[in-house]
C-alpha positions as CSV (number, residue, x, y, z in Angstrom):
1,X,-0.1,0.0,-0.1
2,X,2.3,2.7,-1.2
3,X,1.6,6.3,-1.3
4,X,1.4,9.1,1.1
5,X,0.7,8.0,4.9
6,X,-2.2,10.5,5.3
7,X,-4.2,8.8,2.4
8,X,-3.6,5.2,3.6
9,X,-7.1,4.9,5.3
10,X,-8.6,5.9,1.9
11,X,-6.6,3.2,-0.1
12,X,-7.5,0.7,2.2
13,X,-11.0,1.3,2.2
14,X,-11.0,1.5,-1.6
15,X,-9.3,-1.9,-1.6
16,X,-11.8,-3.5,0.6
17,X,-14.7,-2.0,-1.3
18,X,-13.0,-3.5,-4.6
19,X,-12.7,-6.9,-2.8
20,X,-16.3,-6.7,-1.6
21,X,-17.5,-6.0,-5.1
22,X,-15.6,-8.7,-6.8
23,X,-16.5,-11.4,-4.2
24,X,-20.2,-10.5,-3.7
25,X,-20.8,-10.1,-7.6
26,X,-19.3,-13.5,-8.1
27,X,-21.3,-15.3,-5.3
28,X,-24.6,-13.6,-6.5
29,X,-24.0,-14.6,-10.3
30,X,-23.2,-18.0,-9.0
31,X,-26.6,-18.2,-7.1
32,X,-28.5,-16.6,-10.0
33,X,-27.1,-19.1,-12.3
34,X,-28.3,-22.0,-10.1
35,X,-31.8,-20.3,-10.0
36,X,-31.5,-19.4,-13.7
37,X,-32.5,-16.0,-12.9
38,X,-31.3,-12.5,-14.5
39,X,-29.4,-10.1,-12.4
40,X,-29.3,-6.4,-13.2
41,X,-26.2,-4.2,-11.6
42,X,-24.5,-5.7,-8.6
43,X,-22.8,-3.2,-6.5
44,X,-21.5,-2.5,-2.9
45,X,-22.6,0.6,-0.8
46,X,-21.9,2.0,2.3
47,X,-25.0,1.6,4.1
48,X,-25.7,1.8,7.9
49,X,-28.8,-0.5,8.4
50,X,-28.9,-3.1,5.7
51,X,-26.5,-6.0,4.5
52,X,-28.2,-6.1,0.9
53,X,-31.1,-5.3,-1.3
54,X,-32.6,-6.3,-4.4
55,X,-35.0,-4.2,-6.7
56,X,-37.8,-5.3,-8.8
57,X,-35.6,-4.8,-12.0
58,X,-33.0,-7.2,-10.5
59,X,-30.3,-4.7,-9.2
60,X,-28.4,-6.0,-6.2
61,X,-26.7,-3.8,-3.6
62,X,-24.5,-5.2,-0.7
63,X,-22.9,-3.5,2.2
64,X,-18.9,-3.5,1.6
65,X,-18.4,-4.5,5.3
66,X,-19.6,-7.9,4.3
67,X,-16.0,-8.6,3.1
68,X,-14.8,-8.3,6.6
69,X,-17.1,-11.1,7.9
70,X,-16.3,-14.8,7.5
71,X,-16.8,-16.1,3.8
72,X,-20.1,-17.7,4.5
73,X,-21.7,-14.6,5.6
74,X,-21.4,-12.8,2.3
75,X,-22.6,-16.0,0.6
76,X,-25.6,-16.2,2.6
77,X,-26.6,-12.5,1.9
78,X,-25.9,-13.1,-1.7
79,X,-28.0,-15.8,-1.9
80,X,-30.7,-14.0,0.2
81,X,-30.8,-11.2,-2.3
82,X,-30.8,-13.5,-5.3
83,X,-33.6,-15.4,-4.0
84,X,-35.5,-12.1,-4.1
85,X,-35.6,-12.6,-8.1
86,X,-38.0,-15.3,-7.4
87,X,-39.9,-14.0,-4.2
88,X,-39.9,-10.3,-3.4
89,X,-41.1,-11.2,0.1
90,X,-39.8,-13.5,3.1
91,X,-42.4,-16.2,2.6
92,X,-41.8,-19.8,3.2
93,X,-41.3,-20.3,-0.5
94,X,-38.5,-17.6,-0.3
95,X,-36.8,-19.4,2.7
96,X,-37.0,-22.4,0.9
97,X,-35.0,-21.1,-2.0
98,X,-32.4,-19.7,0.3
99,X,-32.1,-23.0,1.9
100,X,-31.6,-24.7,-1.3
101,X,-28.7,-22.2,-2.1
102,X,-27.0,-22.1,1.2
103,X,-27.4,-24.8,3.8
104,X,-25.7,-22.5,6.6
105,X,-28.6,-20.0,6.6
106,X,-29.3,-20.4,10.3
107,X,-25.6,-20.2,11.2
108,X,-25.2,-17.1,9.0
109,X,-28.3,-15.3,10.6
110,X,-27.3,-16.0,14.1
111,X,-23.5,-14.9,13.3
112,X,-25.2,-11.5,11.8
113,X,-27.5,-11.3,15.0
114,X,-24.5,-11.6,17.4
115,X,-21.9,-9.7,15.4
116,X,-23.6,-7.4,12.8
117,X,-23.8,-4.4,15.1
118,X,-20.1,-4.4,15.5
119,X,-19.4,-5.1,11.8
120,X,-21.6,-2.0,10.9
121,X,-19.1,0.0,13.2
122,X,-16.1,-0.9,11.0
123,X,-14.6,1.9,8.8
124,X,-15.4,5.3,8.6
125,X,-19.0,6.4,9.4
126,X,-21.2,6.2,6.3
127,X,-21.8,9.3,4.4
């Protein structure tokens, strides 16, 4: 991480966001392929209350901080958002799709409940 020391935090944050973009987009596309659904844009954002979202057009957004979590957490959130391409709700049918994609759903949700608040505080304040 060369460059001026006073810009190190910015360079690290850009690198983390790029890693999150790469990993989460790859995971989302893999899950979409398994479900035979189309995705729109896949991007990472700096959000304060959500791990991911899916629009009716199929655009997915993810919180960049997921790259700081264990890999199965990002995989679960990617699967969760891709499952919304079939069910734009949290019905039993939706959760059945998520379970088909990731057998570790309950473990991932527990991890997020236990560690999500601390993870959201990582990095500079969103803005």
